[in-house]
C-alpha positions in Angstrom: 20.8 -29.4 -50.6 21.5 -26.6 -53.0 22.1 -27.5 -56.6 25.6 -26.2 -56.6 26.6 -28.4 -53.7 26.5 -31.5 -55.9 28.8 -30.2 -58.7 31.7 -32.6 -58.3 34.9 -32.3 -60.2 34.3 -35.6 -61.8 30.9 -34.6 -63.0 32.1 -31.3 -64.4 34.9 -33.1 -66.2 32.5 -35.7 -67.6 30.1 -33.0 -68.7 32.8 -31.1 -70.4 34.2 -34.2 -72.1 30.8 -35.2 -73.4 29.9 -31.7 -74.7 30.0 -31.4 -78.4 33.1 -29.8 -79.7 34.2 -28.6 -83.1 30.7 -28.0 -84.2 29.2 -24.9 -85.7 31.4 -24.6 -88.7 30.2 -23.5 -92.1 26.7 -22.3 -91.4 25.3 -21.3 -94.8 22.4 -18.9 -94.7 19.4 -19.8 -96.9 17.2 -17.1 -98.4 13.8 -18.4 -99.5 11.4 -16.6 -101.7 8.6 -18.3 -99.7 9.3 -16.1 -96.7 7.5 -13.4 -98.5 4.3 -15.4 -97.9 4.7 -15.5 -94.2 1.5 -13.5 -93.5 -0.6 -16.3 -95.0 -2.9 -18.5 -92.9 -2.1 -22.2 -93.2 -4.7 -24.2 -95.1 -6.0 -27.7 -94.4 -7.6 -27.4 -91.0 -8.1 -29.4 -88.9 -5.3 -31.7 -90.3 -5.1 -35.5 -90.1 -6.6 -37.6 -87.3 -4.2 -37.5 -84.3 -2.9 -40.5 -82.5 -0.6 -40.8 -79.5 3.1 -41.8 -79.9 4.7 -45.2 -79.9 4.7 -46.5 -76.4 8.0 -48.5 -76.3 10.1 -45.7 -74.8 13.9 -46.0 -74.8 14.2 -43.1 -72.4 12.3 -40.8 -70.1 13.5 -37.7 -68.4 12.7 -34.8 -66.0 14.7 -32.8 -63.5 15.3 -33.9 -59.9 13.5 -31.7 -57.4 14.0 -31.9 -53.6 11.1 -31.9 -51.1 10.3 -29.2 -48.6 8.4 -30.7 -45.8 7.1 -33.5 -48.0 6.0 -31.2 -50.8 7.5 -29.7 -53.9 8.2 -26.0 -53.6 10.2 -23.3 -55.3 11.6 -22.6 -51.9 13.1 -26.1 -51.6 16.9 -26.5 -51.8 16.8 -27.3 -55.6 15.1 -24.0 -56.3 12.2 -23.4 -58.8 10.3 -26.6 -59.6 10.4 -27.7 -63.2 7.3 -29.6 -64.2 8.4 -30.9 -67.6 8.7 -34.5 -68.5 9.8 -36.1 -71.8 10.1 -39.4 -73.4 12.1 -40.9 -76.3 11.2 -43.6 -78.7 12.4 -44.8 -82.1 15.2 -42.2 -82.1 13.0 -39.1 -81.6 11.5 -37.0 -78.8 7.9 -38.2 -78.1 5.3 -37.3 -75.6 6.4 -34.3 -73.5 4.3 -33.3 -70.5 4.0 -30.0 -68.6 2.0 -29.2 -65.5 0.6 -32.5 -64.2 2.6 -35.6 -65.2 -0.2 -36.8 -67.5 -0.8 -33.5 -69.3 0.8 -34.1 -72.7 1.8 -31.0 -74.7 3.7 -32.6 -77.6 3.4 -35.8 -79.5 6.8 -35.8 -81.2 9.6 -33.7 -82.5 12.1 -34.8 -85.1 14.5 -33.4 -87.6 14.3 -33.4 -91.4 17.3 -33.3 -93.7 17.2 -32.0 -97.3 19.9 -32.7 -99.8 20.1 -31.9 -103.6 17.9 -34.9 -104.4 16.4 -36.3 -101.2 14.3 -35.5 -98.2 15.0 -37.7 -95.1 13.2 -37.8 -91.7 14.8 -39.2 -88.6 11.8 -41.5 -87.9 11.8 -43.1 -91.3 15.3 -42.8 -92.7 17.8 -43.2 -89.9 19.1 -45.9 -87.6 19.4 -44.7 -84.0 21.5 -45.3 -80.9 20.9 -44.1 -77.4 23.2 -43.4 -74.5 23.4 -41.4 -71.3 25.2 -38.1 -71.4 26.4 -38.4 -67.8 27.8 -41.8 -66.6 30.4 -43.0 -64.1 33.4 -45.1 -64.9 31.3 -48.3 -64.8 28.8 -47.0 -67.3 26.1 -46.3 -64.7 23.9 -43.4 -65.6 24.2 -40.4 -63.3 21.2 -38.4 -64.7 18.4 -38.6 -67.2 20.2 -36.6 -69.8 20.5 -38.5 -73.1 22.5 -38.6 -76.3 20.7 -39.8 -79.4 22.7 -40.6 -82.5 20.7 -41.1 -85.6 22.6 -42.1 -88.8 21.1 -42.0 -92.2 20.5 -45.5 -93.6 22.3 -44.5 -96.8 25.3 -43.0 -95.0 24.7 -39.4 -96.1 24.5 -37.7 -92.7 24.4 -38.1 -88.9 22.3 -36.3 -86.4 23.4 -36.1 -82.7 21.0 -34.8 -80.1 21.6 -34.0 -76.4 18.3 -34.0 -74.5 17.4 -32.9 -71.0 15.3 -30.4 -69.1 16.1 -27.0 -67.5 16.1 -27.8 -63.8 14.8 -24.4 -62.8 12.5 -23.7 -65.8 9.6 -25.1 -67.8 11.9 -26.1 -70.7 13.0 -29.1 -72.6 16.5 -28.4 -74.0 17.8 -30.1 -77.2 21.2 -29.6 -78.6 21.2 -30.9 -82.2 24.3 -31.4 -84.5 24.0 -32.3 -88.1 27.1 -33.7 -89.8 27.3 -34.2 -93.6 29.2 -37.5 -94.0 30.0 -37.1 -97.7 30.6 -33.3 -97.8 27.3 -32.7 -99.5 25.4 -29.5 -98.8 22.5 -30.3 -96.5 19.7 -28.3 -94.9 18.4 -29.1 -91.4 14.8 -28.6 -90.5 12.9 -29.1 -87.3 9.3 -30.5 -87.2 7.3 -30.6 -84.0 3.7 -31.9 -83.6 2.2 -30.3 -80.5 -0.6 -31.9 -78.6 -1.1 -29.0 -76.3 -3.4 -29.4 -73.3 -3.4 -33.2 -73.7 -5.1 -33.6 -77.0 -4.3 -33.4 -80.7 -7.3 -31.5 -82.0 -7.5 -28.2 -80.1 -4.3 -26.4 -81.0 -3.7 -23.1 -82.8 -0.2 -22.1 -84.1 1.5 -18.9 -84.8 4.9 -17.4 -85.5 5.7 -14.9 -82.7 8.8 -12.9 -82.1 10.8 -15.2 -84.3 9.6 -18.2 -82.3 7.0 -20.9 -83.1 4.1 -21.1 -80.7 1.2 -23.5 -80.2 -1.7 -23.0 -77.7 -4.8 -24.6 -76.4 -6.7 -22.9 -73.7 -4.3 -21.7 -71.0 -1.5 -24.0 -72.2 1.3 -22.6 -74.4 4.3 -24.2 -76.1 7.1 -22.2 -77.6 9.8 -23.6 -79.9 12.9 -21.4 -80.2 16.6 -21.7 -81.3 19.7 -19.9 -80.2 20.1 -18.7 -83.8 17.3 -17.1 -85.7 15.2 -19.5 -87.8 15.9 -19.0 -91.4 12.3 -19.9 -92.2 9.5 -20.6 -89.7 6.0 -21.8 -90.3 2.9 -23.3 -88.7 0.6 -25.7 -90.4 -1.8 -28.6 -90.1 -0.3 -32.1 -90.0 -1.0 -34.1 -93.2 -1.9 -31.0 -95.3 0.3 -27.9 -94.8 3.1 -29.1 -92.5 6.7 -29.2 -93.5 6.9 -33.0 -94.1 3.7 -33.1 -96.2 4.8 -30.2 -98.3 8.3 -31.6 -99.0 7.2 -35.2 -99.6 4.7 -34.1 -102.1 7.5 -32.2 -104.0 6.4 -28.8 -103.0 8.6 -25.9 -101.8 8.4 -25.3 -98.1 5.9 -22.5 -97.8 5.8 -20.4 -94.6 2.5 -19.7 -92.8 2.3 -17.2 -89.9 -0.8 -18.6 -88.3 -3.2 -21.5 -88.4 -6.1 -19.1 -88.1 -9.3 -19.4 -86.1 -9.9 -23.1 -86.6 -8.1 -25.4 -84.1 -6.7 -28.7 -85.1 -3.7 -31.0 -85.3 -1.0 -28.5 -85.9 2.7 -28.5 -86.7 5.6 -26.2 -85.9 8.3 -26.2 -88.6 11.5 -24.3 -89.2 14.6 -24.3 -91.4 17.5 -24.1 -88.9 20.4 -23.8 -91.4 22.6 -25.5 -93.9 26.1 -27.0 -94.0 28.4 -29.2 -96.0 30.4 -30.2 -92.8 28.9 -29.9 -89.3 26.5 -27.4 -87.7 24.8 -27.3 -84.3 21.8 -25.5 -82.8 20.4 -25.2 -79.3 16.6 -25.6 -79.3 14.2 -25.1 -76.5 10.6 -26.3 -76.1 9.2 -24.1 -73.3 5.9 -24.2 -71.6 3.6 -21.9 -69.7 0.0 -21.1 -68.8 0.3 -17.8 -70.7 2.1 -16.9 -73.9 4.4 -14.5 -71.9 5.4 -17.3 -69.5 6.2 -19.7 -72.3 8.3 -17.1 -74.2 10.0 -16.0 -70.9 11.0 -19.6 -70.2 12.5 -20.0 -73.6 14.5 -16.8 -73.3 15.8 -17.7 -69.8 16.9 -21.2 -70.9 18.6 -20.0 -74.0 20.4 -17.3 -72.1 21.7 -19.7 -69.5 23.0 -22.0 -72.2 23.8 -25.7 -72.8 26.7 -26.3 -70.5 25.4 -24.6 -67.4 22.0 -26.3 -67.8 23.5 -29.7 -68.3 25.9 -29.4 -65.4 23.1 -28.3 -63.0 20.8 -31.0 -64.3 23.4 -33.7 -63.7 24.5 -32.3 -60.3 20.9 -32.5 -58.9 20.4 -36.1 -60.1 23.9 -37.2 -58.9 23.1 -35.8 -55.5 20.0 -37.9 -55.3 21.8 -41.0 -56.4 24.5 -40.4 -53.8 21.8 -40.3 -51.1 20.6 -43.9 -51.9 22.0 -47.3 -50.9 22.8 -48.2 -54.5 26.2 -49.7 -53.9 24.8 -52.5 -51.9 22.2 -53.2 -54.6 24.7 -52.9 -57.4 26.9 -55.6 -55.8 24.0 -58.0 -56.3 23.6 -57.2 -60.0 25.1 -58.9 -63.1 25.8 -55.6 -64.9 27.8 -53.6 -62.3 24.7 -51.7 -61.3 23.8 -50.1 -64.6 20.2 -51.1 -64.4 20.0 -50.4 -60.7 21.1 -46.8 -61.2 18.8 -46.4 -64.2 15.9 -47.9 -62.2 16.4 -45.4 -59.4 16.3 -42.5 -61.8 13.3 -43.9 -63.7 11.2 -44.5 -60.6 11.8 -41.1 -59.2 11.1 -39.5 -62.5 7.6 -41.0 -62.5 6.3 -39.0 -59.6 4.1 -35.9 -60.1 5.5 -32.6 -58.9 2.3 -30.9 -58.0 1.0 -33.8 -55.9 4.1 -35.0 -54.2 4.1 -38.8 -53.7 1.8 -39.5 -56.7 3.6 -42.4 -58.3 2.3 -43.4 -61.8 2.5 -46.7 -63.6 4.3 -45.6 -66.7 5.2 -42.5 -68.6 3.5 -43.9 -71.7 0.2 -44.6 -73.5 -0.1 -48.4 -74.2 -0.1 -49.0 -78.0 -0.4 -45.3 -78.3 0.3 -45.1 -82.1 -3.2 -46.5 -82.8 -5.0 -44.8 -79.9 -6.8 -41.6 -81.0 -5.7 -38.4 -79.3 -9.1 -36.7 -79.7 -9.7 -36.2 -75.9 -7.4 -36.0 -72.9 -5.9 -39.4 -72.1 -3.8 -40.5 -69.2 -2.9 -44.0 -70.5 -0.6 -45.4 -67.8 0.3 -41.9 -66.5 -2.0 -42.4 -63.6 -2.2 -44.0 -60.1 -3.0 -47.6 -59.5 -2.5 -48.4 -55.8 -1.1 -51.9 -56.5 1.6 -50.6 -58.9 2.1 -47.7 -56.4 2.8 -50.2 -53.5 5.5 -51.9 -55.6 7.2 -48.6 -56.3 6.9 -47.3 -52.8 8.5 -50.5 -51.5 11.3 -50.1 -54.0 12.0 -46.6 -52.8 12.3 -48.0 -49.3 14.5 -50.8 -50.5 17.0 -48.4 -52.1 17.1 -46.1 -49.1 14.8 -43.2 -50.2 12.7 -43.0 -47.1 11.4 -39.5 -47.9 9.7 -40.5 -51.1 8.4 -43.7 -49.5 6.8 -41.7 -46.7 5.5 -39.0 -49.0 3.9 -41.6 -51.2 2.2 -43.3 -48.3 0.7 -40.0 -47.1 -0.5 -39.3 -50.7 -2.7 -42.4 -50.6 -5.3 -40.6 -48.5 -6.2 -38.7 -51.7 -7.3 -41.9 -53.5 -9.2 -43.6 -50.7 -13.0 -43.7 -51.0 -14.6 -41.5 -48.3 -17.8 -39.6 -47.7 -16.2 -36.7 -49.6 -15.3 -38.7 -52.7 -17.2 -37.1 -55.6 -20.3 -39.1 -56.5 -19.9 -41.7 -53.8 -23.2 -43.1 -52.6 -21.8 -46.3 -51.1 -19.5 -47.5 -48.3 -16.1 -46.2 -47.7 -12.6 -47.4 -46.9 -11.6 -49.0 -50.2 -9.1 -47.5 -52.6 -10.0 -46.4 -56.1 -8.9 -48.6 -59.0 -7.3 -45.9 -61.1 -7.1 -42.1 -60.7 -5.4 -39.1 -62.1 -2.6 -37.8 -59.9 -4.8 -35.1 -58.5 -7.3 -37.8 -57.3 -9.8 -37.3 -60.2 -11.7 -40.6 -60.6 -11.1 -42.6 -63.8 -11.8 -46.3 -63.1 -13.8 -47.4 -60.0 -13.6 -51.2 -59.8 -12.9 -52.7 -56.3 -9.7 -54.6 -56.1 -9.1 -55.9 -52.6 -5.4 -56.1 -52.9 -5.3 -52.4 -53.6 -7.2 -51.9 -50.3 -4.8 -54.2 -48.3 -1.5 -52.8 -49.6 -1.6 -49.4 -48.0 -2.0 -51.2 -44.6 1.0 -53.4 -45.5 3.0 -50.4 -46.6 2.2 -48.5 -43.4 3.5 -51.4 -41.3 6.7 -51.7 -43.3 7.3 -48.0 -42.9 6.8 -48.3 -39.1 9.3 -51.2 -38.9 11.8 -49.2 -40.9 11.5 -46.2 -38.5 10.0 -44.1 -41.3 6.8 -43.7 -39.4 6.8 -43.3 -35.6 4.4 -45.1 -33.5 2.4 -41.9 -33.1 2.3 -41.3 -36.8 1.3 -44.9 -37.6 -1.6 -44.7 -35.1 -2.7 -41.4 -36.6 -2.8 -42.9 -40.0 -4.5 -46.0 -38.7 -7.4 -44.0 -37.4 -7.5 -41.8 -40.5 -6.9 -44.2 -43.3 -5.8 -47.8 -42.4 -8.7 -48.7 -40.1 -11.4 -47.9 -42.7 -9.4 -50.0 -45.2 -9.2 -52.9 -42.8 -12.8 -52.6 -41.8 -13.7 -52.9 -45.5 -11.6 -56.0 -45.9 -13.6 -57.6 -43.0 -17.1 -56.3 -43.7 -17.1 -55.3 -47.3 -19.9 -53.1 -48.3 -21.6 -51.4 -51.2 -19.4 -49.9 -53.9 -21.7 -47.3 -55.5 -19.9 -44.7 -57.6 -20.1 -43.9 -61.3 -20.9 -47.2 -63.1 -20.2 -49.4 -60.1 -23.2 -50.5 -58.0 -22.0 -53.7 -56.4 -22.1 -55.4 -53.0 -18.5 -56.5 -52.1 -18.1 -59.5 -49.8 -14.4 -60.1 -49.0 -12.3 -62.0 -49.7 -14.3 -62.3 -53.0 -12.9 -59.4 -55.0 -14.7 -57.5 -57.8 -11.4 -57.5 -59.7 -8.2 -59.3 -59.2 -4.8 -57.8 -59.9 -5.3 -58.0 -63.7 -8.5 -56.0 -63.4 -10.6 -58.5 -65.4 -12.4 -61.0 -63.3 -14.3 -61.3 -60.1 -13.8 -64.1 -57.6 -11.4 -65.6 -55.1 -7.9 -64.8 -56.3 -4.7 -66.3 -54.7 -2.8 -63.0 -55.1 -5.6 -60.8 -53.9 -6.4 -63.1 -51.0 -2.7 -63.2 -50.0 -2.7 -59.4 -49.8 -5.9 -59.3 -47.9 -4.6 -61.8 -45.3 -1.4 -59.9 -44.9 -3.3 -56.6 -44.7 -5.5 -57.8 -42.0 -2.7 -59.3 -39.9 -0.6 -56.1 -40.1 -3.8 -54.1 -39.3 -4.2 -56.3 -36.2 -0.7 -55.4 -35.1 -1.3 -51.7 -35.7 -4.6 -51.9 -33.8 -2.7 -53.4 -30.8 -0.3 -50.5 -31.0 -3.3 -48.2 -30.9 -4.6 -49.9 -27.8 -7.6 -51.6 -29.4 -7.2 -55.2 -28.5 -10.8 -56.1 -29.5 -10.3 -54.8 -33.0 -6.9 -56.5 -33.2 -8.5 -59.8 -32.4 -11.3 -59.3 -34.9 -8.9 -58.6 -37.7 -6.7 -61.6 -36.8 -9.6 -64.0 -36.6 -11.0 -62.9 -40.0 -7.5 -63.3 -41.5 -7.3 -66.8 -40.1 -10.7 -67.6 -41.5 -9.8 -66.5 -44.9 -6.5 -68.4 -44.7 -8.2 -71.6 -43.7 -10.3 -71.6 -46.9 -7.6 -70.7 -49.4 -7.2 -74.2 -50.8 -10.9 -75.2 -50.8 -11.6 -72.0 -52.8 -8.6 -71.8 -55.1 -6.7 -75.1 -55.3 -8.2 -77.6 -57.7 -7.8 -81.4 -57.6 -9.7 -81.7 -60.9 -7.5 -79.9 -63.3 -8.6 -79.9 -67.0 -5.0 -79.4 -68.2 -3.5 -82.2 -70.3 -2.4 -85.2 -68.1 1.1 -85.1 -69.5 1.5 -81.6 -68.2 -0.3 -81.8 -64.9 -0.9 -84.1 -62.0 -4.4 -82.7 -61.8 -3.7 -80.5 -58.8 -2.8 -76.8 -58.8 -4.0 -73.3 -57.8 -6.4 -71.7 -60.2 -6.1 -68.2 -61.4 -9.5 -67.2 -59.9 -12.6 -69.0 -58.7 -16.0 -67.4 -58.9 -17.4 -69.5 -56.1 -16.3 -71.3 -52.9 -15.5 -74.6 -54.6 -12.2 -74.8 -56.6 -13.4 -78.0 -58.2 -16.7 -76.7 -59.6 -16.7 -76.5 -63.4 -17.4 -72.8 -63.8 -16.2 -70.9 -66.8 -14.3 -67.6 -66.4 -15.6 -64.5 -68.1 -14.4 -63.5 -71.6 -11.3 -61.3 -71.4 -9.7 -59.0 -74.0 -11.2 -60.7 -77.0 -10.6 -64.3 -75.7 -13.5 -66.5 -74.8 -13.5 -67.6 -71.2 -12.4 -71.1 -70.4 -13.1 -73.4 -67.4 -11.2 -72.1 -64.4 -9.3 -75.3 -63.9 -7.4 -74.8 -67.2 -6.0 -71.3 -66.4 -2.7 -70.9 -64.6 -1.6 -67.7 -63.0 1.6 -66.8 -61.0 -0.5 -65.1 -58.3 -0.1 -68.1 -56.0 3.5 -67.1 -55.4 2.3 -64.0 -53.6 1.1 -66.4 -50.9 4.8 -67.2 -50.3 6.0 -63.7 -50.7 3.9 -62.3 -47.9 4.3 -65.2 -45.6 0.8 -66.8 -46.0 2.3 -70.1 -47.2 5.7 -71.7 -46.9 7.8 -71.9 -50.0 7.8 -75.7 -49.5 4.1 -76.0 -49.0 2.7 -79.0 -51.0 0.1 -76.9 -52.9 2.8 -74.4 -54.0 5.2 -77.1 -55.2 2.4 -78.9 -57.0 1.4 -75.8 -58.9 5.0 -74.9 -59.9 5.0 -78.0 -62.2 2.1 -76.8 -64.3 3.2 -73.1 -64.1 6.6 -74.1 -65.7 5.3 -76.8 -68.0 6.6 -76.5 -71.6 4.2 -79.0 -73.2 1.0 -77.1 -72.6 -1.1 -75.9 -75.5 0.4 -72.6 -76.7 -2.6 -70.6 -75.5 -2.5 -72.1 -72.0 1.3 -72.1 -71.6 2.8 -69.3 -69.4 6.5 -70.0 -69.2 9.0 -69.2 -71.9 12.8 -69.5 -71.9 14.7 -66.7 -73.6 18.2 -66.5 -75.1 19.9 -63.3 -76.1 22.6 -62.9 -78.8 26.1 -62.8 -77.3 24.8 -63.6 -73.8 25.5 -67.0 -72.2 22.6 -68.7 -70.5 18.9 -69.2 -70.8 16.5 -66.9 -68.9 12.9 -67.6 -67.8 9.9 -65.4 -68.4 6.2 -65.9 -67.8 2.9 -64.5 -69.2 0.3 -63.2 -66.8 -1.9 -66.3 -67.2 -3.1 -68.8 -69.8 -5.6 -67.5 -72.3 -4.4 -63.9 -71.7 -5.6 -61.5 -74.5 -3.9 -58.3 -73.4 -1.5 -57.9 -76.2 -1.1 -57.7 -80.0 -3.2 -60.0 -82.2 -1.2 -63.1 -83.1 -3.1 -63.6 -86.3 -3.1 -60.1 -87.8 -0.3 -58.4 -85.8 -2.5 -55.4 -85.0 -2.2 -53.6 -81.7 -4.3 -54.4 -78.7 -7.9 -53.2 -79.3 -6.7 -51.3 -82.4 -9.7 -49.4 -83.9 -11.4 -49.6 -80.5 -12.5 -53.3 -80.6 -11.0 -56.4 -79.2 -10.2 -59.3 -81.5 -10.1 -63.1 -80.7 -6.5 -63.4 -81.7 -5.2 -60.9 -79.1 -2.4 -62.5 -77.0 -0.9 -61.3 -73.8 2.9 -61.7 -73.9 5.6 -62.3 -71.3 5.9 -59.7 -68.5 9.5 -59.4 -67.2 8.6 -58.7 -63.6 7.5 -62.3 -63.3 11.1 -63.2 -63.6 11.6 -61.1 -60.5 8.6 -62.7 -58.7 10.0 -66.1 -59.4 13.4 -65.0 -58.2 11.8 -63.9 -54.9 10.1 -67.3 -54.5 13.5 -69.1 -55.0 15.0 -66.8 -52.4 12.2 -67.7 -50.0 12.8 -71.4 -50.6 16.5 -71.2 -50.0 16.0 -69.2 -46.8 13.4 -71.7 -45.4 15.7 -74.6 -46.2 18.7 -72.8 -44.7 20.7 -73.3 -47.9 21.3 -69.8 -49.1 25.0 -70.1 -49.7 27.3 -68.3 -52.1 26.9 -70.9 -54.8 23.1 -70.7 -54.7 23.2 -66.9 -54.6 25.4 -66.8 -57.7 22.9 -69.1 -59.5 20.0 -66.8 -58.6 22.0 -63.8 -59.9 22.8 -65.5 -63.2 19.2 -66.6 -63.7 16.8 -64.1 -62.3 18.8 -60.9 -61.8 20.6 -61.2 -65.1 17.4 -62.3 -66.8 15.6 -59.1 -65.8 18.7 -57.1 -67.0 18.4 -58.8 -70.5 14.9 -57.6 -70.9 15.9 -53.9 -70.5 16.2 -52.0 -73.8 19.1 -49.9 -75.1 18.1 -47.0 -72.8 17.9 -49.4 -69.8 14.1 -49.1 -69.7 12.3 -52.2 -68.5 9.0 -53.0 -70.4 5.6 -54.3 -69.4 5.7 -57.0 -72.0 8.3 -58.6 -74.3 7.9 -60.5 -77.5 7.5 -64.2 -77.0 7.8 -65.3 -80.6 4.2 -66.5 -81.0 2.2 -65.3 -84.1 2.6 -62.4 -86.5 5.5 -60.1 -85.5 4.1 -56.5 -86.0 7.4 -54.6 -85.6 10.0 -57.2 -86.3 10.7 -57.6 -82.6 13.6 -59.8 -81.6 12.9 -62.5 -79.1 12.6 -61.0 -75.6 12.4 -57.4 -76.9 9.9 -55.0 -75.3 6.7 -54.6 -77.2 4.6 -51.4 -77.8 2.5 -52.1 -74.7 4.2 -49.8 -72.1 7.9 -49.0 -71.5 9.2 -48.2 -68.9 6.8 -49.9 -66.5 7.4 -48.7 -63.0 6.4 -52.1 -61.5 9.1 -53.9 -63.5 11.8 -51.5 -62.4 10.5 -51.7 -58.8 10.6 -55.5 -58.9 14.2 -55.4 -60.1 15.2 -53.1 -57.3 13.4 -55.2 -54.7 15.0 -58.4 -56.1 18.5 -56.8 -55.6 17.6 -55.8 -52.0 16.2 -59.3 -51.3 19.5 -60.8 -52.6 21.5 -58.5 -50.4 19.4 -59.2 -47.3 19.0 -62.9 -48.1 15.4 -62.4 -47.2 12.4 -61.5 -49.4 11.9 -57.7 -49.1 8.1 -58.0 -49.2 8.0 -60.8 -46.6 5.9 -60.1 -43.5 7.2 -62.3 -40.6 4.2 -61.4 -38.5 1.9 -63.0 -41.1 3.6 -66.4 -40.7 3.6 -66.0 -36.9 0.0 -65.2 -36.5 -1.6 -67.7 -38.9 -3.0 -70.9 -37.3 
């Protein structure tokens, strides 16, 4: 599929209509005496302490690239591979990556406007709006090209930006238009804060060939314009950068270099002045040499805005047309707007060097208070659990190629004899890794070891993997995983030196506690039963029987280990019986206390509710009408629990009819902002007792899946019931999306100090967009369309005693 194939007349017309017209009038040249000082070295090294950007992204973007034989290649149909990603937050460009998806090169880029008696920055002095540049007639996004419109709070000017990447180059392209709303003469400046090579302390800056350049090691960033900068300078943030100079009342002084001392540098330029409207085309271009970076800038500038935008949109539209999005959109409450956005967002969060590497989020949680001293992945990394959710979403929307490539990638993150530093047993999957497989966190989470087996079985049933391919992967990857789920073994790598005895997991799906977890155990049972079926296909009946017998043994002990009949919850909110979040021993009624978590003191296990029990239904381990499930729902939904133990919240949104449910991860969750002080999670590097985990929107999808399962099992999934599900769970998830249709990890629940004046149900600064949330939404639409839970494994129900 060549790029030009997807250029449709409608897309061309849309792109032309959306292009800025009538701009470029009255460009007034500015001659500054300070340019005479342009050979000076910038003072103030190393600059202020760097932090990552705000994590609540309203947009992310990259180009669409086609596979060639399951890999990304310049020889693929879409041509040279662009390895540039960007994000948007609070009206400006934030973290921009080049190379591997976690390798940040820029913290932020914003524009500064100077009038006769004021200096205004986009971040502090404007109100912003975001939209997609390329949409269909229903308002569904057709690409990840954005239009940001930032209006001065005092009504003096408006800035419009069109932002996307060069599909065949290592360039972020930004068209910027400044409009003077009162006819006042205004000057437009650009201010960029590079974090080249994934840190904010190692950069050097210089003016080179009329361009602004930052470098760290073999990573280079070049900022250029289609018209010559009237004034260009490099400096150190907080001391000699543009904003520091102007806000201290100084004249903007140009510096040609930051000298020999690296630090937190800035790239600054005067673009031009106008009393009406003026536009500029800026490029942020990257390379592993200075020449590569400058060549990328020149190539993108030469090709120009319209050609680049048309090509960018055509590639993404071609991808969308290959998916089953119409069927999913028919189940939505917003005409498919979020479904289309979710498809784009999920595909954008895949690395392009290591095909199939699906990250959790293109963000650093609470990044604005996380120091950027050393390289940091944040959520731009691989967790096999999140990975499974996203791979299943790709399958649900008809992208079999990405689902298969992702499955094959998993071999890279499985513990083997070749895993660096491994001195223990093999077969389990690493907790968190870089996309190239580099170890980061090494806790054993048994659901993450089961899910690759489950995914392999689903791909076989969908004819994505042939029988021969499945058997090959069984012998190479899935059998070692299943064996570990049966036998366990020694996890001995980096800090970890622990004997694992399944189904007791070292960490459950929230990565905080050891014990018997309903969600982890559900995955382990499903993993072993699907492994048993694969073993039969491979002709190993003995192994198949072994896996099945162990699965049934684990299943027989679920309630004794994890269902308490001695709840410590208030009697007016509980009948005394429910699944616990996790149990550290084999007796659900023993009065053991959970470990401290995220600043919160641990409480007795019978007082902590968690939605993980619904995974027992999702995978087929328990019926939706099982007594233990029904009993637990009462407590899970209770509104009269103490605030810290309560998990369900009902949300309303201005101008939207209805009430929509949301749930926290579990009672006593501390993974969130401090409800007493309003500070970010672990701000300053230390947990605080007031930290509070907020509502996670994907639980609305999980509950929707449970309700689907209940209707299917009672044979009452009629049109009326389906409409009710759409209006409650599908529409509920859609309400949690922000202005850019990004779905967050957490939303504001209204409890405690409000650090950013969030509205009720608005995404917080934890991580947006979260791939898991977008995946859950896609899977919910598919489940609604199929009238069957997408993650359901019929063979699990069939094989359990």
